[in-house]
N, C-alpha and C positions, 0 to 999 in steps of 0.2 A: 290530702294525704302527703306523707313525707316520702320523697323519692330518693332512693339511694343511687347515686351516680358514680360511675367509674371512669377512669381515663385521665386526661391531662387538663389542667386548668387553663383558662384563657390567659394569653400573655398580653403584654402591653401593646400599645399601638405605635410606639416609637419606631423609626426606620430600622434601628438595629434589631429590635425584637421581630419586626416583620421579616427581615432577612433570615433571622434564626428560625422563624416559623417555616419559611419556604424550604430552607435547608433541612430542617427536621422532617418535613413532610416528604421530601425527596428520599431521605435516608430510610424513612419508615416504608415508603413504597417499595424501595429496593429490598429491604429486609423481609417484607411481607411475602415477596415473590422471589426469594433468594435462590430457589431451585431453578427458576428460569435463567437467572444470571449464571448459575453454575452450568446449566445445560448448554446455553449459547457459548459460553467460554470454552466448555469441553469440546463442542463441535468445531469451533475455530482452531483450537489447539490440535485437534485430531487432523484437520485438513492440513495445518502447517506441518504436523509431524509426518503425514503421508508425503507431502511435497519434499521435505528434507530426506525422507527415506528413498524416494524414487527419482528425485531430480539428479540428473547427471552432473558430476562435479566439473567445475570450470577451473582451469589452470592458468597461471600467469608466467610467461617467460619474458625476460628483459635482457637487453644488451646496453652497454655503456660506451658512448662515443665522446672523445675529447676534441674540442675545437679550439685551436690556438690562433693567435694573431698571425697574419701573413708574415713570412720570413723575408725581410728585405735587407740584404747585405750592403746595399748602397746607402749607408747611414748619412752621408753628406748630402745626398739628394733629398732625403727626408728632412734634413735640417733646413734645406732651402725651400721647403714648402711643397715639394713635388710629391704627387701620388701616382707616379708612372710605373709603379710595381705591377707585376702581372696580376696579383690578387690583392686588392685593397682589404684592410681589416673589415670584417663583416660581423655585425652583431649576432649574438647567439640566437635571438628571436628569428632573424632572417634565415639562419641555417636550419632551425626547427621547421620553418615553413617550407624550406626546400626539401627536407626529408619527407614531408607529406605532399609534395608536388606530384603531379601525374607522371612527369618524366622519371621520377624515382620509383613510384608505386606501381606503375603499369607493368614493368618487366616482372615484378614479383607476382602480380595477379596472373600474368600469362604463364609463368613457370609452374605455378601450383594450380592452374586451371580454376581460379576463383571466379572467372566469368562464366563458368558452367555450373548448373545445378542439375544433378542426376539423382533421382529418388525413385525407389520401387513403389508401386501402387500397393498399399497395405490397408487392412481393416484396422481401424483404431483400437487400441488397447489389446485386442485379442492377438494381433500380429506381434505386438511387443512380447507377449507371453511365449508365443511359439518361436520367435527369433532367439529368445534366451537359451533355448535348448538346441539350436541349429548349429551345424558345423559349416564354416565358410567353404564354398566350393561344392557343397552337397545340398542342393535345394530340398527343403522339406516338402512332404506331400501336402496337397491342398486340403484345408479344413472346410467342412460344411459344403463341399462341392464348389467352392469359389476358386476355380482354377486360374482365373485371370489375375488374381492377387498374389503378391509375394508373401511367403510365410517363413522366410529365413533361409540363409545359406546361399542366396543368389549373389553372383558377381557380374558387374558390368563396368568396363573401363573404356570410357569415351576419350579418345586422344584429342579430338578437335571437332568443332562444329562451327560452320559459317552459315549465317542466315541473312536474308534481305532485311532491311530496316523494319519492314512491316511485321516481321516475326520476332524481332528482338523483344525479350521479356515475355514472350508467349510460351505456353506450355505445349510442347510437342510430345506425342505419345509414341514410344518405341515398343512394338509388340514382337515377342520372340516367335519365329517360325519354326526353327529347329536349332540344333547346337551351333550351326554355322551361319544362319541367315536370320534376317530381321526385316521388319517393315516399319516405316516412319510415317506418321500422320500428323496433320495440323490440328489445332484446337477444335475445328469443326468436323473432324473425322475424315477429311479428304486425304487420300494417299499422296505422299510426297515422293517417296522412293522406296525401293527394295535393295538391300545391300548384303554384303558378305563380310564376315568378321575378318579383320586384318587388311582390308582393302578400302581406300577412300572411294566414296560413291557420291554422285551429285544428281540432283533432280529438283525441278521447280525452284531453282535459285538457292537450294540448300545443299551444303557439302558436309559430309560427316565421315569420321574414321573411328570405327569401333575396334579396339585392340583385343579385348577379351569379353566373352559372353558365356556365362554359365547360369542357366535358368531353365525351368520347365517350359515347353512350348505353350504359347498362349499368355505367358506372364507379361505384364505391361510395366513399363518404366516411364516416368515423366522426365523430359529433358528441356531445360530452359537456357537459352543463350542470352546472357545478360549484356546490356549495352555497356560499352567500355567505361563511360563516365559513371554509370550507375554502379558498375562492379568496383571501381576505385572508391566511390563514396561508401559503399557497403563494407569494403575492406577497412577503411579508415575508422569506421564505427567501433571496431574491435582493437584499434591501435591507439596507444597513447604516447605522445612525445612531449617531454617536459624537462626543464633544466633542474639539475640537482643543486639546491642552494641558489644564491643570487650572484650573478656575474662570475660564476665559477668556470664557465666554458664546458661543463660536463653535462651531456644530454643523455637522458635515459629513454630508450625506445623499448616499449613493452607491448605485448599482445595477449589477449585472452582467448582461450579455445578449450573445448572439451577434450581434445587430444593433446596431451602434454608435449609429445615429441613433435607434432605438427606445429604447435605454438613456438617451440624453440627453433625449428628449421625456418619458419617464415620470418621470425624476428631477425635471425642472422642474415637471411637473404636480403631483407629490407636494409639492414645496416650496410651490407656489402654493396648493394645497389646505390646507396647514397655515396659511399666512398668512391665507387667507380665514377659516378657523375661528378663528384668533387674534383677528382684528378683530371678528368676530361675537360672540365670547365677551366681549371688552372692552366692546362696545356694550351687550350684554345686562346685564353687571354694572353698567355705568354707569346704565342705566335702572332697575335694581332699587334701587341705592343712592339714586338721585335720588328715587324714589318714597318710600323710607324717610325720607329727610331732610325731604321736604315734609310727610310725615305727622307728623314730630316738631316741625316748625316752630311750629305753634300752641301746643303745650305749652311749648316753650322761651320763646316770646314772653310767655306768661302768667306763667312763672316769673320772667322778667326784670321785668315790670311789678309783680309782687307784691313782689320784693326791693326795687325802687326805692321803692315806696309805703311799705313798712315802714321803710326808712331815713329817708325824709322825715318820716314820722309821729313817729319817735323823736327826730329832731333838733328837731321843732316842740315837743315836750313837754319835752325836757331842755335845750333851748338848745344853743349851740355848745360843744362839748367839745374841748379841745385835747389831742391824743394825745401822750404822752411818747415818748421814744426807744424804750423797751421795748415800748410798744404798737405802734409802727411796725414793729418787727422781727416781732412777733407777727402783724401784719396781712399782711406780705409772705409769711411762711412759710405762713400759713393759706390765703392765696389760691392759692399754688402747689399745695398739697395738694388743695384743693377743685377746682381746674382739672383736675388729673390724674384725680381720682375721677370727676368728671362726664364727662370724655371717655371713660374706661374703661367707665362704665355705658352711655354711648351706643354705644360699640363693642360691648358685650355684647349689647344689643338687636339690633343689626344682624347680628351673627353668629348669634344664635338664629333670626332669620328666614331666614338663608341655609343654615345647616347643621343646625338642630335643637338639642336640649338635650344630646345625648350626644357631640358632637364634641370631640376633644381640645382644640381652640382655645377652646371654651366653658369647659371646666374650667380651662384655664390662665388665661384672662381673669378668671374668678371668683376664683381664688387671688390674682391680682395686685390685684384690688379689695380683698380682705380684708387683704392686706399693707399697702396704702396707708391704709386706714381705721385699722388698728392703729398705723401710724406717725404718722398725724394725731392720734390720741387721745393718744399719748405726748408728742407735740409740744405739745399744748394744756395738758397737765398742768404743763408747765414755767412757765406764765404764770398760775397760779391766784391768786397773791398780788396781781395787778393789781386796781385798783378795779373793782367790778362795772359801774359806768357806762361805764368805758373799754372793758371786755371786750365789753359789749353793743353799744356803738357800732362797735367794730372788727368784730365778727361780722356786723352788718348791712351794713357797708360792704363786707366781703369777699363776702357773698352777692350783692350788687348787681354787683360787678366780675366775679365768675365768671359769673353769668348773662349779663351783657352780652357777655363775650368768647366764650362758647360760642355764643351766638346769632349773633354776627358771623361766627364760623368756619363755622357751618352755612350762612349765606347765601352766603359766599364759595365754599364747596364746591359748593353748588347751581349756581352759575354755571360752575364748572369741569366738573362732570358734564354739564351741558347741552352744553358744547363737545365733550366726549369722545363723547357719544352721537351727535352729528351728524357727528363726524369719521370718516375711513376709515383712519387710521393706527393703529399699535400700537407696542408695545415690541419687536417682532421685525421684522427686515428682511432681504431677500435680498441678500447681499453679492456672491456670484458665482453666475451661472447656469451650468447644466451645458452644456458644449459637446460636439460630436461627437468622441469619442476616435479617434485615428488609430492607436495602438499597442495591440495586445491584451495583456492581463495573463496570459492562459492560452492554450494550455498553456505552462508554463515549461520549455522544452525542455532547457536545461542541467541544471536540477534533476531533471527526469524521467530523463534519460539517466544522470546520476550515481547517482540512486537505483536505476535498473535495473542499473547495473554492480555496485553493492553487493549488490543482491538476487540477481543472477546468481551472484556469487561465493559467497554464502551457500548458495543452492540447489544450486549445483554441488558444494560441499563436503558438503552433506547427502546428495546423490545418491551421491557417491563412498563416503562412510562407510556408507550404507545398502547399497549394492551389496557392499561388502566384508563387511558383517555378514551379509547374506542370501544372496549368490550367490558371492562370491569364496572361493577356496581359500586355503591357507596360503602365505604369501609369504616369511616370515622363516625362513631355514634353521636358525637357532638354535632356533626353536620346534619344528621337526621333530626336531631332536636331543633336545630336552627331552621331547617327547611319546613318541617311539618308540625312544629310545636307539640311533639310527642315525646314525653319523658322516657328515657331509656333506663329501665329499672335494673337491668343486669347485663353484664357482658360475660359470655361463657367462652373461654378459649377452647381451641381444638385439643382434644385429648388423644394422646398417642395410643392409650389402651383401647379407647373406643374405636379408633381407626383400625387397630389390629382385629378387634372383634368383627368389625364390619367386613373386612377383607375375608375373614374365615367364613362368615355367614354367606357372603356372595358366592363363595366357592361351593357351597352346599353341604359342607362337612359339619356345620353347626346349625342345629335345629332350634336352639333356644338361645336368645341373646342374654348375656350377663348384664345385670343392672349395675352401672358404674358406682352409684352411691352406696351399693351394698357390697360389691366385690372389691372395690378399691376406694374406700371413703377418704383416703388422704390425697387423692388426686387433686391437682390444681383446679380442674374443671368442676369438681364437686364443691370445692370451697367457694367458687363463684356462684354455684347454684344455691349455696347457703345464703349468700347475700341476696339472691333473688327471692328466696323463701322469706327473708326478713321483710323485703319490700312488699311481698304478697300479704303478709300478716298485717302490716300497717294498712294496706289497701282494704282488707276485709273488715277492719274496724269501722270504716265509714260506708261500707257497701250495703246495699238493700238486702242482700242475701249472701249465703256462703257458697254460692255456685260460681266457679271460675272457668271461663272458656279460654282455650289457647288455640289460635289459628295462625296461618301464615299467608303471604301473598300467593306463593306458588309452591308446588311440591318440592321436597328435598331440603327444607330449611332447618330440619332437626327438631320440629315441635313435638314429635312423638318421643324422641329421646329426652327432651326437656320435660314433658309431662310425666313420664315414668319416674325419672330421677327426682323430680320435685315432689311427687307423691311419696316416694320412699323417705325423703328427708323430712317431710311433714309428719309422716307416721313415726319416724324415729324421734321426733320432738314431742311425742305424746298425743298427737292429734289422731282422731279417728277419720280416716280418709277413704273416699270412694273415687276410684278412677274409672271413667267411662270412655270407651272408644266409640265416638260418634261418627267416625269415618266408615260408613256402611258400603263404601265403594272400594276402598283399597286399604282398610284398616288392618293392622297386624300387631297390635299391642299384646296380644296373647303370647307372642313369642318371648316377651320379657317375663310374663307371669307364669306361663305354662298352661297346658290344656289347649283345646281347639277353639275355633271361632264360633261354633254353633251354640245355640241357646243363649243368644246375647241380645243386644239392643234391638235388632231388626225383629226378632221373634217377640220381644217384649212389647214393642209398639204395635205390632200386628195383632196382639191379643192372643198369641199362641201359647205363651207361658206367663207365669206370674213373676212378681219381683223377686220372691225368694229363690225361684229357679234361675233367674238371670244373674243374680249377684253371687259371685264365688269368692272365697277367701284365698289369700295368697300366703306364701311362706313367711312373709314379713308381718310382724304384729301390727295391728291397727290399719292394715291396708286391704281393702276389698276392691273387686274389679268386675266390670261389666264389659264383655267383649262386643265386637261390632255385629256378630251374628252372621248367618248365611247371607250372601250378597242378594239383596232384594232388587226387584225391577223398578221400584218406585220409592227410593230413599227420601226424596224431597217431600212427597206426600205423607210419608210416615212422620216426618219431623213437624208437619203442620197439624197433626192430630192432637186432640185434647188429652190423649193418654200420655203424651210427653210431659205436659204441664203437671199432670197428677203424679207421674212417677218422679219428676224432679222435686216436687213439693215433699213427697214422702222421703226421698233421699236426703233432703236438707234437714228433715226432722231427725233422722237417725245418724247423721254424720257431721263432723265438725267442718270438713271441707269436701266439696265435690268438684273434682277436676275433670273437665270434658275436653277431649282431643277431637278437633273437627277438621274437615277437609279444607283445602286452600280457598281463600276468598275469591280469587280471580278465576278459579276453575269452575266452581259450582256455587249455589246459593245456600248450601247447608249451614255454613258458619253464621250467615245472617239470620237464619231461622232459629238456631240454637242460642245465639248471642242475646236475643231479646229477653230470654229468660234468665240470663246470668247477671249477677250483680257486679262482677268484675270480669273484664275482658282484656286479654293481652294479645298483641300482635308480635309473633316471633319472626325475626328476619335473620338471614344468614349473611355474615360479613362478606362484602365484596360481590354478592350475588345479584343484587337488585339494582336496576336503574331507577332514577328518581321517579319516573312516571309510573313504575309498577307500584311503588310504595304509596304514591299519591292516589292511585286508582283504588288500591285496597282500602285505604283509610276512607276514601270518599264513599265506597259501596257500603261499608259498615255504618258510617254516620248517616247515610241516606236511610238505612234500615232502622235508625233510631238507636244504634248501639254506641255507648259511650266507652271509648278506649281509655283505660286507666294508665296504660303505658305500653312499652315494647321491650323486647329483649333481643340482643344480638348474639348469635351463636357462631361457632367456628372461627373465633377471632385468632388471627395469626400474627406473626412477626413481632414488631416492637410493642404493640398494644398488649399482646399476651405476655411478652417478656416482662413488661413493667409489673403486671399482676403477679407473675411467678416470683420475681424478685421481692416484691412486697410481702408475699405470703411466706416464702421460704427463708428469708433472711431474719 
């Protein structure tokens, strides 16, 4: 027979084609179950929308600090290589680390009680609703009789809590006794103390001061005293410290919080805490350096006096010596070297007192001194040919000048340090204070919804592919042909009109089903049935008789719909058609034709009525119908009777085509009993409904019964497969 196939042709086996096939199959799978994709995406978007609607906004407050290089008015000392200023130039990175140090952060944590967590015991979700209508200071009545929970309006101000290390981070329960008294228990429920509002109270190593308490008696609150280190770390999670630009010295300090005013206040306090620490550090360094210089002052004065006396004594003994040009050059260079070496040695002593002997700056300064000494020695070797009297005179004059300049520099620096020690300024200043932000930075609704859309599409695609892999049956007709060598003679797409009729019939308001091929002959589904009619006509040309059986693996495949519409199309083509409802268990073809189920095949095979009484004419020319009859108790036995053979033989003599609708193969044996008398047998399958083993089992049972399947039909085709058919038919 000639088989009419629908669908897509096989593609090549090249790698590109294989990739295209895989992509095409994925797209088809998604389009076939596009409503799953839409549904999952809608759910994810709804959840994201609810989050954006109910999430509390988060605000960002920021302050700007300018950090300058240390002010050192003693420029000559800097030129000589000294770093004896009270505050050496500090990199911005180091200052940002100081801002986040515990010495700076801990006072802020203490001031705003960020080491305390005080929360009322509430019923999730419900309490949020009741709190929305409550007035602070006026506790709401308990809902559902849950008087130990807070329902809005409660006030609790805990000024301080001190606990032993074993209770740090543990949840303590405060229970209201009355408007003035409370009780505190540990996590195990053991009573720790009873206290009165406004007075500090101690017990079991715990000290607490409650300044205000407004709540119903019995209401419970949880109190957690956070460890100092943990409190600082938790605080820093909401704080950002970063430099604006590169090497600008401008540091931005910001904080995120749901309370905009709180965020601004805490940010300003953190900036002020850093500035206080900065000034205190500068004053302390100035004091230390001043003490050091004062301790060195007597030694430097003694060195100066000694150098001047040595120079005067030499001049007295040797008389006035006129230095030549070369001696003057030697003097200038030698003085410069000695000044640098003396300054570096002074610096080394200061650093050793401040950092110890193993600090990297100590090693670096020592290496610089060694390099300067080596350079000085090589410089002096160049002037060995000078007269000894001139060399000696120049050296003494050099020592006197260096000692005088170092001593003067130290005196000048002492005056500067005295001013710095008494001052309140520093090299850091607050440029911009944090103001109360008006616009929240979170949640970023557009970003969240966009991400939710992408996530929904991805999750929807995963769900579709997972369902197809785990639960879905075979949808591709070509796959059925390849697996079971069963020609697919027709692919019937899902009809929207038929779906609407089915919904109405299920509701009970429609007692008679419209026949799609009669009520809407232009439907795409009907056009596909015409192709199946053509395949059937070719199959009948080589068949042993004109009896056609249609069955399916399981119920709900659409074989009754297919039988009725195919019968109408055959009748419209001029054929004289008889349609028999052989499903004597659950048959309902009479709903398409009209009339009741009585006086049908069951009564005919039982011998209760004759053929003329069983066959009824329909409103469609050329189409007759035999209903299933009243439900018999022994349908299989009736189908094995010789009366079935005789009736089918007479039907074949009087009609061009006899279409028989039978029960599912896997449910009962009725189809096998009828199929042996039919010259043409078709297996109707619903797209995506059957697993491979179901189809294989159905085909096996029919073939074991000696039934030769001419082909199959796929119904309720969706998505891309159906779309291809629609485009081909309508364009």
